[in-house]
C-alpha positions, -999 to +999 in steps of 0.1 A: +111+176+452+081+157+447+088+126+437+065+105+413+037+080+421+035+048+402+013+019+394+019-015+405+011-049+393+013-075+421+011-109+442+009-117+480+035-122+498+033-138+535+055-130+564+041-130+595+052-110+624+061-142+644+086-150+614+111-126+622+115-096+648+113-099+691+086-091+710+093-051+718+093-048+682+059-065+675+044-048+702+057-010+693+042-021+653+008-031+668+004+003+676+019+019+646+001+046+630+014+064+603+023+099+604+013+125+579+027+156+596+067+155+585+077+172+555+089+137+536+079+104+531+094+072+548+110+047+532+134+016+547+163+007+530+169-030+524+201-029+533+190-023+569+181-065+567+210-076+551+222-095+578+182-114+581+188-117+545+222-133+544+212-157+571+184-170+555+161-158+583+141-132+555+133-140+520+146-107+498+113-108+483+097-105+513+114-074+520+079-051+508+056-072+531+081-066+563+084-027+551+047-022+550+044-040+585+074-017+598+051+016+586+069+025+555+056+036+526+086+030+503+115+005+495+147+012+483+159-021+472+199-037+470+206-058+437+233-078+459+210-092+481+194-109+447+221-140+443+193-156+422+196-123+399+235-114+404+245-150+400+220-160+374+232-177+340+202-163+323+204-127+339+177-115+316+150-140+325+161-138+363+156-098+360+117-107+344+112-130+376+125-099+400+106-077+384+075-093+384+078-105+420+085-071+432+057-052+414+031-077+425+042-069+457+041-034+455+008-038+446-004-062+473+009-043+500+003-007+490+041+002+488+059+024+465+092+009+445+114+040+451+151+033+438+175-001+434+211+004+454+236-009+424+266-030+433+291-051+420+284-047+382+317-032+380+337+005+389+321+033+371+350+059+377+381+029+370+407+043+352+406+011+325+382+022+298+371-010+289+366-019+324+345+013+325+323+010+293+319-029+305+303-010+339+282+010+320+265-016+297+259-037+337+242-010+350+221-005+318+202-036+323+191-021+360+181+014+345+156-009+324+149-029+357+141+002+377+117+016+353+098-012+351+093-014+389+079+024+383+115+033+407+125+070+401+164+061+402+194+037+405+219+043+429+253+037+417+289+041+432+319+057+417+347+043+434+382+046+410+412+059+419+428+089+444+436+114+420+407+138+418+409+153+383+413+115+369+381+103+392+362+134+379+370+129+343+362+092+346+329+094+368+317+123+345+321+104+313+300+072+333+273+092+344+270+114+312+267+081+289+240+064+317+224+095+320+215+104+281+207+061+279+181+064+313+165+096+302+142+078+279+132+057+306+126+086+329+150+075+356+179+091+376+215+081+377+225+089+417+254+092+435+258+083+472+285+095+490+300+058+499+336+062+504+368+073+487+363+101+463+325+098+463+326+108+501+342+145+487+304+164+484+325+189+469+340+170+443+309+152+432+291+184+427+319+194+405+315+164+383+279+169+385+280+201+374+302+190+344+277+163+332+249+184+339+224+165+332+189+172+347+184+134+354+220+132+373+220+138+410+231+125+444+219+103+474+234+123+504+238+096+534+240+109+569+269+089+574+294+070+548+317+103+545+351+084+554+378+097+529+404+072+538+408+040+558+434+023+577+457+003+557+439+019+525+410-008+532+378+000+513+350-012+541+365-028+574+395-004+581+395+025+607+389+058+591+413+080+594+403+111+575+364+121+571+347+149+551+323+168+577+292+151+574+270+181+579+288+202+553+287+171+530+246+168+528+243+205+526+264+206+491+248+171+478+215+180+487+210+206+458+210+177+435+193+150+452+169+128+448+171+107+480+180+110+508+194+081+536+191+084+571+223+063+582+223+053+617+243+029+644+236+041+679+210+053+701+213+071+734+189+064+764+168+094+750+168+081+713+192+102+699+217+087+676+250+093+690+271+098+655+248+122+638+223+152+653+193+143+634+178+174+641+207+193+625+205+173+593+168+169+586+168+211+592+193+212+564+172+186+542+139+211+547+159+245+542+167+227+508+132+223+498+137+183+495+104+167+504+109+131+487+118+100+503+139+097+530+153+062+538+164+043+569+192+024+571+202+008+600+235-001+605+244-005+645+256-036+660+241-025+693+203-035+683+184-062+665+178-048+632+140-046+636+146-024+667+174-005+653+147+005+623+116+016+644+141+036+667+156+055+635+123+059+621+107+072+653+136+094+654+131+108+626+095+119+627+102+133+664+127+152+651+106+167+618+082+183+643+108+202+661+124+218+636+113+252+619 
């Protein structure tokens, strides 16, 4: 699946190498040259740098410059990392500034705005109809924003409840309404396996088959297949039941508009210790996907920069070894 190329508008964002990262990472960066032999393009998920942003070591509007410095040709934004927008009294004005700044950065650094990951705008699979409709309305502003930025998609969440039939019905209703709204903007509405029933890949695909809109699809993540956690927690509890990640990615790929290469830890050979990247990339290639694969590092053992680079290097290495 080839993805569109967009025209950007721009403003220079300064972010010196010395302001963020370690010496080893910068040595690697200076030696980096783009690799054009992979069957996919590389984007950087902004969540990979969420610690630096939260700790105010990196301005979120400098993310595009940092992604370019790290050798990426696409960027995937996370709306919750922009409190100047999400907590703004005048959200329309804040979104206008958001669009202007990031379009300028994309043009300045010759990087493609790929998608926006949307959090905190309401539960699109919740039982309460009024809450669900409010969430749909909240997401519409991000559809318009993504279109103005030349992105191809917004990533939404479908958490909802535990009842599979109710979840599927409520999720389908929201996806249909958002998909119909987004179609004239040429924006895709994509759901990520992000926990609970949204990590049940077979159920997600059943729901999307019912919606049956060409701009409603998936964002398969190499991780995030936890179905249940201790004490019913959404994020922090230990996972007690998990969907098979290889089966899940394979099932989600036929409707994929983006792919997320989730990573945590690496062994001495540079392989991710939780996920077989070669096996995952073979699934991606077999599905005919040729769009962006986003690097999303969430590990604790490495700093964010070296974790990002280790993930990128592993993707490029394994891409050259699969059939």
